[in-house]
N, C-alpha and C positions, 0 to 999 in steps of 0.2 A: 412760886414755882406751879401755881394752879394750872397754868396753861400748858407746862411741860407733861403733867399728868394726864390732862385732857388730850393732849395731841397724842401721847403713847397709848392711850386707851382707844381712842377713836381710830388712829391709824391701824392698830393691831386687828380691830374689827374687820376694817377694810381689807387688810392683807389677807386673813384667814377666809372672809367671804369670797374674795376673788380666787384665792388659791385652792381652797377647798372646793370652790365653784367649779374651776376648770376640771378638778378630779370627778365631780359628780357629772360634768357634760360628757366625759369620756366613759364613765363608768355604768351609769344607770340606763336602764330599759327605757325606750320611749324618748331618749334624748336625741336631737338631730345630730350631735357630734360624738355619738357613741362610737368607741373603737378608734377614735382619731390618732392615738398613739402617744408615745412616751416624748416625742419631740414637741407636740401640741402642749403636753403637760409642763414640759420645760420652759416653753415660750411664755405660757399662761402665768407660771408662778414667777418668771422674772418681771413681768408686768405687775402682777400682785404686790410685789416688794417695792418696785421703783415707783410707781404711781402714788401710793399713799406716803411714801418717803417724800416725793416732790410737794406734794399737797400740804405736809404739816411741818417740814424741816423749818420753817420760818419761827415755829413756836417751841419746838422741841427738839431733842437730838435725832429723832425718828429711828429709834434702835429697833424697837418692836420685838426685842430678843433678849430675854433674861441674861443669856450667855454673853452676848456682846455688851448689853448694859454693865454687867460686872467687869468685864475686860476694860472698858474704856473708864470705869472707875479705877480701877487698878493701875492703869497706866497715866492717870492724870488728865486725860482728855475731859472727863466730867469731874472737873475739879470742885472741892469743897468751897475754895474761895470764889467760885462762880455760883455758890448756892447748892451744888450737888453733894449735901451731906450723905451719911450713910442712911439717915432717915428718909431722904428724898429718893435715894436708890432703891430702897425697900419699897416706896410707894410706887415708883416707876415699875418695877418688876410685877407688883400686885395688879397695876393698871394693865399691864401687857398680858398676863395670864388672864385677867377678866375679859379684856378685849378678845382673846383668842377664843374663849369660851362662847361669848355672845355671837362672834362671827360664825362658829360652827353651827350655832342653833339657827341663824339667819339661812344658812345653806339649806338645812332641813326644811326650813318653811318655804324657802324659794321653789325647791324641788320636790315639794310633798307628792304630788300625783306621781312623778318618776319614781320616787322612793317606794310608794305602795304598789307600783307595777315591777317591782325589782326584789321581791322577798325571796327570789330563788338564787340569789348572788351570793350568799354566805358570807366568807371573809371579805370579799371584795367591798361590802358595803363599809366595813371598818376602815379600808384602804381609802376611802374618801376623806376621811378625817384625820387619819394619823398613819404612822409608818409601820414596816415590819421588815425584817431582815431577809435577803435573798437566802442566806445560809445561817442558821440559827446557831451562833456560838457567842454568847452574851460577852466575855472578855473581848473577843475580837470585833464584835459589833460595836463596843465602846471605842475601841481604836479606830475603825472604819468612820465613826460619827466625828471623832476627834480630828482625823485627816480633814475630812470634807470642811468642817467648821474652820480649821487653820486657814484653808484656802480662802474661805469667805471673808473671815477677818483681815488676815494679811493682804489680800486684794484690796479690800475696801480701804486699808490704811495706806498702802503703798501704790498699787497700780492707778487707783481712781484719783488719789492726789497727784500723782506725778503726771498724768495727762489731762487733769482738770476735765473729767468727763462728767462730774456731777452725778445725778441720779440715773442718767443713762448708763453710767459705769456700774451702778448697783444692779441694773437689768443684766449687764453682760455677766457680772460675776455669779448671780443666780442661776442663769442658763449655763454657764460654765459648771457650776457645781451639778446641776442636774444631769447635764449630758455626761459628765466624768464620773460622777460618784452615785448618781441616782439608782442605778442597778444594785447598790451594795445593801443598802438599808433604807432606801427612799429619800434620802438626805433629809433628815428632819432638821438638823442645825439649831434647833430653836425650841424650847419646851413651850412657848405660847403657841406655836404652830403645830405641836404634837400632844403634849401632856395635856393641855386645856381643851382642845377638840376630842381628845379621847375620853375626858370626863364627859363632854357633852354626848357623845356617842353612847355612852355607858347608861346615861339617863334618859335619853330620848326615846319615845316609843316608836322604834322603827322596825316595821315588819321583817322577820326574817333574819335579824341580826344574830350574830354570835356574841362571844365575850369581847371584851375590850383589850385583853392580853396585857394586863398590868405588870405581869412577871417581866415582860420585854419592856413596856413603856415606862416603868420606874427605874430603868438601869440605863441603856445605851443613848436614848434620846435626851434624858437628863443630865448624865455624867459627861459623856463624850464631847458635846458642844462646848461645856465650860472649860474642859482640858484643852480644847483645841484653840479656843479664843484666847486663853491666857499665854500659850505657847506663842500664838501669833503676834500678840502685842508685845512680848518679851523679846522675840526675834526682831520685829520691826524696830524697836527701841536701841537693840544692839547693833544694828546695820547702818552704815552710813547713807540712808537713802533720804 
């Protein structure tokens, strides 16, 4: 299963590099795409997820998301008979989280001059790496993340399979999540895309940064996606799709 772990690791690096990269493009001073807008971010994140999935789906499940990995193991898609033991699932999740951390560090490296010119942006600097709620209400934010992740996982299981859209279908699903749910919590959907980059943000020597807001980061972006993903695979299994 070595190739599976490598694929999940490198794929998640690229996902966060591209996804957080589009956020940096839109946010940082002296960026040519500054203030390009939410639709630009949604399109960028769609590409950030689908292109690494296309690149590495031949050697790994291309989950890049601990919540999705857990859900696919729970419903038997990642089956022990195929080598996906609990130990392998844990290794996949570790690889995804490590990849998310490294991807975030690479964003800082790539945009270092722009970060240095953006010390006046305050909490917007954190928003390049991780999410925050539009209205802070942790129980409700967990529900919002669960709803968004439910659609992510259910659509990947049902819609993409029904129309044979392949990884282009993943692009459509991510854009759908962004345009429909992004204004609620920033649609984390994924600890490797939120918690791991949040850790990178807390460690990196970024000028003018605030705190990493772990009070939020260790709740909604971690708990909501797992709940939503598990409900999605359970409903998909119960329906004649």
